[in-house]
C-alpha positions in Angstrom: 31.0 125.7 69.4 28.2 127.9 69.1 28.2 132.2 69.2 26.0 133.8 71.8 25.5 137.3 71.2 24.5 139.4 74.6 22.3 142.9 73.6 22.5 146.0 76.2 20.7 148.9 77.2 17.8 150.0 75.9 18.1 147.2 73.3 16.7 143.7 72.7 18.5 140.7 70.7 17.4 142.4 67.1 20.3 145.0 67.6 22.4 142.1 66.0 20.3 141.0 63.2 22.0 143.2 61.1 26.0 141.8 61.8 24.9 138.3 61.8 23.7 138.7 58.7 26.9 139.1 57.5 28.7 136.3 59.3 29.5 133.0 57.6 28.4 130.6 60.2 24.7 129.7 61.0 25.4 128.2 65.1 24.4 131.7 66.4 22.1 132.3 69.3 20.9 135.5 70.5 19.5 135.9 73.9 17.2 138.5 75.4 17.9 139.5 78.9 15.3 139.3 81.3 12.7 142.3 80.7 13.9 143.5 77.6 11.2 142.7 75.0 10.8 139.8 77.2 9.2 138.9 80.8 10.7 138.9 83.8 10.7 135.8 85.7 9.4 135.7 89.3 11.8 136.4 91.9 14.2 138.0 89.4 15.2 141.4 91.1 17.3 142.9 87.8 20.4 143.2 89.5 23.6 143.1 87.7 24.3 139.7 90.0 20.8 138.4 89.2 21.9 138.9 85.2 25.2 137.6 85.9 23.6 134.8 87.1 20.9 134.3 84.7 23.7 134.8 81.5 26.2 132.3 83.2 23.2 129.9 83.1 21.9 130.5 79.7 25.6 130.3 78.3 26.0 126.8 80.4 22.6 125.3 78.7 23.8 126.4 75.5 27.0 124.2 76.1 30.3 125.4 75.3 32.3 126.6 75.4 30.9 129.7 73.5 32.4 132.2 71.5 31.1 135.0 73.6 29.9 138.5 71.8 28.3 141.5 74.0 27.7 145.2 73.8 27.0 148.0 76.1 25.5 146.1 79.8 25.6 142.9 78.0 29.4 143.0 77.7 29.8 144.2 81.2 27.6 141.0 82.2 29.3 139.1 79.8 33.0 139.9 81.3 31.5 138.7 84.1 30.8 135.6 83.5 34.2 134.8 81.7 35.7 136.2 84.8 33.6 133.4 86.9 33.5 130.4 84.6 36.5 131.1 82.2 35.9 127.2 81.0 32.9 128.5 79.6 34.1 130.7 76.6 36.2 129.9 73.7 36.4 133.6 72.5 35.1 136.7 73.5 34.3 139.9 72.1 33.0 143.2 73.5 32.7 146.6 73.7 31.0 149.7 74.5 30.7 149.1 78.1 33.6 150.1 80.5 34.6 147.9 83.6 36.9 150.1 85.3 37.0 152.1 88.7 37.7 155.3 87.2 34.9 155.5 84.9 32.1 158.0 85.5 29.0 157.0 84.4 27.3 159.4 81.7 25.2 161.9 82.4 21.5 160.0 81.5 22.9 157.2 83.8 23.2 159.2 86.8 19.7 160.2 86.5 18.3 156.8 86.1 20.5 155.7 89.2 18.6 158.8 91.4 15.2 157.2 93.4 12.2 159.2 92.0 14.4 161.1 89.5 15.0 158.3 87.1 11.0 157.3 87.2 10.4 160.7 86.3 12.7 160.1 82.9 11.0 157.3 82.2 7.9 158.6 82.2 9.2 160.7 79.1 10.8 158.0 77.3 8.5 157.4 74.6 9.5 155.8 71.1 8.8 159.2 69.7 11.3 160.7 72.0 13.7 157.7 72.0 14.1 157.5 68.5 15.5 160.8 67.5 17.9 160.1 70.4 19.4 156.9 68.8 19.4 158.4 65.5 21.6 161.2 66.7 23.8 159.1 68.6 24.5 157.3 65.3 22.0 154.6 65.1 20.5 154.1 61.5 16.9 155.5 61.5 15.0 152.3 60.8 17.3 150.3 63.9 16.5 153.1 65.8 12.5 152.9 65.3 13.0 149.3 65.9 14.6 149.4 69.2 12.0 152.4 70.9 9.2 150.2 69.8 10.1 147.6 72.5 11.0 150.1 75.2 7.8 149.4 77.4 7.3 149.7 81.1 8.9 146.0 82.2 12.0 147.5 80.1 11.9 150.8 81.7 11.9 149.0 85.5 14.3 146.9 84.5 16.9 149.1 83.5 16.3 151.4 86.4 17.1 148.4 88.7 20.1 147.3 86.6 21.5 150.9 86.7 21.3 151.6 90.3 23.0 147.8 91.0 25.3 149.1 88.9 26.5 152.5 90.5 30.3 150.8 91.2 30.6 147.8 89.1 34.1 149.0 88.1 35.5 149.0 91.4 33.5 145.8 92.2 33.9 143.5 89.3 37.0 145.0 87.6 39.8 142.8 89.5 38.0 140.0 88.2 39.3 140.7 84.6 42.4 138.7 85.7 40.8 135.4 85.6 39.2 136.4 81.8 41.1 134.0 79.8 40.4 132.5 76.0 41.5 134.7 72.6 39.8 138.2 73.4 38.5 141.3 71.1 37.6 144.9 72.5 35.3 146.9 69.7 34.7 150.9 70.4 33.6 153.9 68.3 35.9 156.2 68.3 33.2 158.9 69.1 31.1 157.1 71.7 29.8 159.7 73.8 28.8 157.5 76.8 32.7 155.8 77.3 35.4 157.4 75.6 37.9 154.7 73.6 40.2 154.8 76.5 38.4 152.9 78.7 38.2 150.0 75.6 42.2 150.5 75.3 42.5 149.5 78.9 40.2 146.5 79.1 42.0 145.4 76.5 45.8 145.8 77.7 44.3 144.0 81.2 43.1 141.1 79.1 45.7 140.9 76.6 42.9 141.1 73.9 43.0 143.0 70.5 41.4 146.3 70.6 40.1 147.7 67.7 38.4 151.5 67.3 35.9 152.5 64.5 36.5 156.5 63.6 33.3 158.6 63.2 31.7 155.5 65.0 29.4 156.2 68.0 28.4 153.7 70.8 26.5 151.1 68.5 29.6 150.0 66.5 27.1 146.4 65.7 24.6 148.5 63.8 27.1 151.4 62.9 29.7 149.2 61.3 28.5 145.9 61.0 30.5 145.0 57.8 33.6 145.7 59.5 32.6 144.2 63.2 32.2 140.9 61.3 35.3 141.0 59.6 36.6 141.3 63.0 34.8 138.5 64.4 35.4 136.0 61.7 39.5 136.6 62.2 39.3 136.0 65.9 37.4 132.8 65.5 39.7 131.6 62.2 43.3 132.4 64.7 41.6 130.6 67.7 40.7 127.9 65.3 43.8 128.0 63.8 45.9 127.4 67.5 43.9 124.9 68.3 44.8 123.0 65.4 48.5 123.9 65.8 48.0 122.8 69.7 48.3 126.7 70.8 45.8 127.6 73.8 44.2 130.9 73.2 46.0 134.1 74.9 
């Protein structure tokens, strides 16, 4: 039962490397969303629906059920996959992205979602401007520089299309949370500038998941608290193994 890790925006699969090094398992798969450090397949429109279909196929191809771990937009997509095909998921752990109709998109997201304005913002987004912004948000300097280095024209176009398709994602996909099953974990930085912890708490309540917040942590908990997150993931997976051994299904 592999563990599948899904990144968000504006990251690549590299966002997980520090955390994965702290895990006591070697059956880990990191995926790269189309357009994020890789090419976009022909005909792929970079909408949330396209990314969801893509992720569902990736998870299915890995062979499951899997332990799904996801951050930011990856978390939104992972929850959607878990709601559409719950049998593919053994456990899930997500955070940093609310799937809630009451959530209001943050300032930068609103700019990206605005035609022409979003393109103008992206023109000014360079490694030199992005890396300091990520550091200010709590990302370690080395990881910030690595992430910024991979933000190219393809990723910028992909981000704009994804965010514009997701203006009402909370209202459109939140109802599916009732179909999410298996043991779940919601991880959140207490100082997340993009989504307040209350949205993580509500997500956990709606899915019966364990909710964990990290004091003094911003949006990028995989990079800011890798050791603590690794312990939570190991505990989640161990509880599922123990439950299965005792014939107790995940909840």
